[in-house]
C-alpha positions, 0 to 999 in steps of 0.5 A: 260625128258618130254615124247611126246605120239603120239601113241593114236591109240594103246591106250590113256591115261585115262582122269583124270576126268574119273579116278576121277569119277570112283574112287569116284563111285568104293569106294561106289558102289561095288556090283555085278549087278546080286545080288538082295540086295541093294548093287547089285541093286546100281551097277545094276542102274549104269550099266544100266545108263552107258549102256544108255549113250554109246548106245545114243552116237552111236544111239542105244537102251540100250538093243542092247549093250553087254559089252565085255572085249574089241574090240577083244572080241567084234569082236570074238563074232560078227563073230563067233557068226553069223558063228555058228548060221547060219552054216546050211544056209551057210559057206561063210564069206566076209571081207577086206584085211586090217582089224584089226588083231583080225578080220583077225585071227578070219576069219583064225580060221573059215577057219581052221574050214571049213568056206570059206572066201573071202578077198576083196582087197583095192586100194592104198589109202586103200579103199575097192572095192565095186564092187568086194565086191558085185560080191563076195557075194554068196548064202551061204554068211552069214556075211560081216565084214568091219571096219569103220576106219583103225588102221594103215592108218586112212582110212575111209571105205564106210561102209554105201554103203557096208552094203546096198550091203550086206542087198540087199542079206539079209546078216548080216553086222558087222563093227569094229568101234574101231578106229572111235569112238571119232574121227568121227560121229558113228551112227548105223542107219546111217551106217546101220550095224547089229553088231558093235564093240567099245572099251573104251581105245581108247577114254581115258577110261580104258583098258579091256572094250568094247562093241558089238552093236547087232541090235534088232532081230540079231541072234548070238551064245554066245561065253562065257558060264556061267551066265545069264549076258548081257541078256544071250549073254555074261556070266561073272560078268560085269566089272563095273569100266571099264564100268563106265569109258567108259560112263564117257569118252563118256560124256566128248567126247559129250561135247568136240566133235567138238572142239576135232575133229577140233583140231586134224585135224589142228594138223595133217595138221601141222604135214603132212605139216612139213613132206613134207617140211622137208623130201621131200623123205617121203611118206604119205600113203593113203593121198588122202583117207578120214581119221580119223583126228588124223592118219598119216602113213608115209614111209621113203624109205631106213630106218628101221622103228623099228630103227627110232622108237627106236631113237625117243623113246630115244628122248622122243617120242612114235610112232608106226611102225604099229598096236600095236597088231602086235608089236614084229612081224618081218614080215611087215604090211599086211595092208601096203602091201595091199595098194601096199607098198613093204616089204622094204617100209612097214618096213620103215613106222611110224604111228603117231596117235595124241590125244586130249591133244597133242600140236603144240609145240610137233609137232614142237619138233617131226619134229626136233627130226625126222630130227636128228634121220634120220641123225643119222641113215644115219651116222650109229651112 
């Protein structure tokens, strides 16, 4: 059975061109970038060239990029790093109610350590309340963290405006851009952020590699002790194959950017039109908000999303019931509840996240399979 993969917000299939390029390079260039000999310096050259390519895509300087093991580590480094370095100045942090689990959990960890956290609510389209954000800032606020694009809804946040509000009070601003990179323009100067997290496996590169943009002059405490790597900001031998895959995926994206975004937008439009026509009772969440072009969150009142997912999986289709980082958790999505869905509505929700290689035919098959799955569940089969 040919599989259809509609869970690209969880992870993407590595591009064959990325795999081939990294395989070729990894066979020849295997040294430790910290070593002074020829093999080490070959690796160092590739490491820094990759850093330059990634920095260029987001409008940063190469020395502002710190490689990590992924988006989760980048988020931890940003939030804990700033919290620790400014602990004497203040202990108040501010974030939104629909951040990725790694942001939410990091703030909860800091709450247990004695920090104070304000959770800014969102409207029923998943957009933060900027007026409330501004009112929530305090003299002891040291960091604001707001994601660029939500992983479950696809909602794009007004990060530029939020960062300006924080900066007026001299407060650092962190942005989780993991879901945004590769689906919309992401430039650090345009956004006005001090720190920004990105990840490779969301853009058709390897898992286990991410990066944190740290604006020059921004202070934070390293969270990993050891060697001097990444200018003493993140110890540990760099994951060169992962970093090479990240850079190669960025290069391919730069060539295909406009076409890729347009194609995903048209495919998502076809999908959502089909959902409305065939399943009038279904609700597309955050439909009126600006969204990244590949993401649809749709609720089916009266149905269990997990049962629906398993039925679709049996028909060869991979979708999600929410964030992959919440897979296996029984409670409903806090993101969906934050936009006003009941627990039952949240549990009856699917996330469909398209990728660059999905086709019109796959959308047609999905809509047909979805109808069959809903009928089967209704019958109690």
